N, C-alpha and C positions, 0 to 999 in steps of 0.2 A: 738764230734770236730774229723775230718778225718786229718791224715799226711800222705805225700807222702814221699817215699825214692827212690829216685833213683840211681841204680848202673848202669854203661856204659860200656858195650865193644861193639866192632866191628872187623866184616868181612868184605870181599869185593868182590863184580862180577859186571857182568857188565850187565849192561838194558840199553836202549833208550826211555824209556817212559819219557812224557813230565808232569811236575807238575801240579795240577790245582789250584793251591792255591788262584787264583781269585776267585773263588765260597765263601769259605770261609770269605776272605777281605771284599766282599760285602756284606755276613751276617753282619757281624760285626761295618762296617762302618754303615750301614741300625740301629740296634739300639742300637749305639752309639749315634746316633743324636737324636733318642726318650729319651735315657736317659737324655741326657744334656738338653732338651727341660722340660722333668719331673722334673728335679733339679733347674730350671729357673722359674716355676711354683709353686713348694713348695716353695722356697726361698722367694718367695713374699709374701706366704700367710703366713708362718712363722715370716717374718719379721714385717707383719702388727696386728701380733696377741699381745697384752701385756699380756694376762693371763696364767701363767705358766701351768696350767696342759691342757690348749689348742695347745699350743704350745709343749709340750711332745705327745699330739694325733695325732698331725699332723706330726712329726720325725717319730711318730710310723706306722700312713701311707705310709709317704715317702718310710720305711724302707718294709714295705708289699709290695709295689708297684716294686720297684729296685729286689726283689725279684722273682717276678712273670715276670718279663721283663728278667731275667735271664732264667728262665726257658722255657719259650715262646723261647729266642733267642736257647737255644738249643734244642729245636723240630725243627728251622730252620737250624741249623748246622747239625744236622742227615740226615734231607733229602740233605744237601748239600754233605755229606759224599757219601750218598748212589748214588748221581748224578756223584760224583766223580768215585769213585770205578767202575761204570758202562762203564762211558766215557774209563776208563784207560783197563777195563776187554775187552770193544768192541777194544781200541787198540790193545789188543795183539791178539785177533782173528783175525783179521786184517790183521796184520802181524806177522806171526807166529813165523819168521827168530828171532824177537827180544825179543829171549828166553835168559839167559846165554849161554855164549856159552864157555868165559874163565876166569881165576880168575887172579886179581893183587896183586900175594904176595911180588910183588916187587916193588910197588908202592915206590918211591924216595919219597912224600910229603900225605898223611894221609887228608882225607876232614878235616875242622875245623870250627868251626861256631864260630861267632865276641865273643872273650872273653873269649873262653874256653869253656871247658865239664862243669867247675860249670855254665856257664853261659846257656849253654844249659840246665843243671838239672835244673838250678833255673826256667827256661822260662817255660818249659814243664808242672813242678809244680804248676805253676800261674795263666799258661792255664787250666790245668785239672779242670773240672766242678765236684767237690766231691759230690755235693746233685744231679746229675746223675747216682751215684753210688747206687746198691743196692743189699745188701748181710747181711747175716745171719753171716757169719764168720767174726772174729774178723781183720783178716789178708789178704789180696787176690794179688794175684801177675798175671802181666803178662808179657810175651817177645813182644818188639815191633821194628820189624824189617821197612826200610828205605830204598830207593836208594838216593843219593845224586846225583846228577844229573849233568853233565859238565859245567851247566851253574851256579851252586851250590845251584840249587834249590829242592824241595823234592817230591818224587813220590813213586808209588806205598807202603803206608804204610799198615802194617797189624800186628793186635795184637794178639796172643796166648796165652791165660789163661783161667781158670775156670768160670769167672765171665765174662758173655759177655756183659752187663752193663759197668765194667772196662775196657775193650776191646773197645767197640768204644767211650768212652769219651778219653782214648789215644791216640785215631788214630785221632783225632778231634784235640786233642791238636797238635800233629807231624804237621799236617795238616795247621796248625793254626800259625805255628811258625813267627816271624817278620820278621827275616833280611834270608837272603839268607848264606850258605857253604861259603867259598873258596874252591874250587873242590882239588879232589886229582890229582897227575900228576906224569906221567911214562914219561922218558927225555924229559921234557916240557912241554909235551901236556897232559889238562886233560885228566880224565878217571872217568868212572863211580864207584861209593862207596859204598859197602851197609853196613849202621848202622846197631846193635839190640844192643836196650836198654833195660833192665831187668828194671821192675815198681814194687814197692811193695806198697799196699796201707795199713793203718793199723788205724784200727775206733777204739776211744778212747768214754767214755762216759765223 
């Protein structure tokens, strides 16, 4: 069993890249549709079977297929992550002036996720695909930095830790957040805001 403990801290800077969250939404919608279809077919088969042993076998097959679906979806999300990263890097190359130029230490209002920090922690934990994390260590850590844009979307997600697979899954989870943030404000105007989220994954037998 793997347990995720999340600590939140934040700091702020100015970035102007847009979020590419749509790439992740499309992948998730596609695989959720297939899960729904599989669920219906297995349910029909399960309901039509009267033998309890065969019912248990059908349930086992269903769980096996769903686990495979999760793995296949994760591969697609890794592809989406690479595409998003390339697009953001390309945007930075084409717009060299869009690098951090000032820090907003006097923000009147910081960026907030709907429901607050605890909701953000919970959603990141729920979105993290722990079966995609491989480690011989019992406890692994990473620091994930990302930008909350002026429109509340997320961009430039970068995780820095010793375990590459944990870094990758953490980045996918942040890009896959369902809701927008309310942006940080200075003098009534939205500004870009940089969060840093320390993540710790503890794996137990």
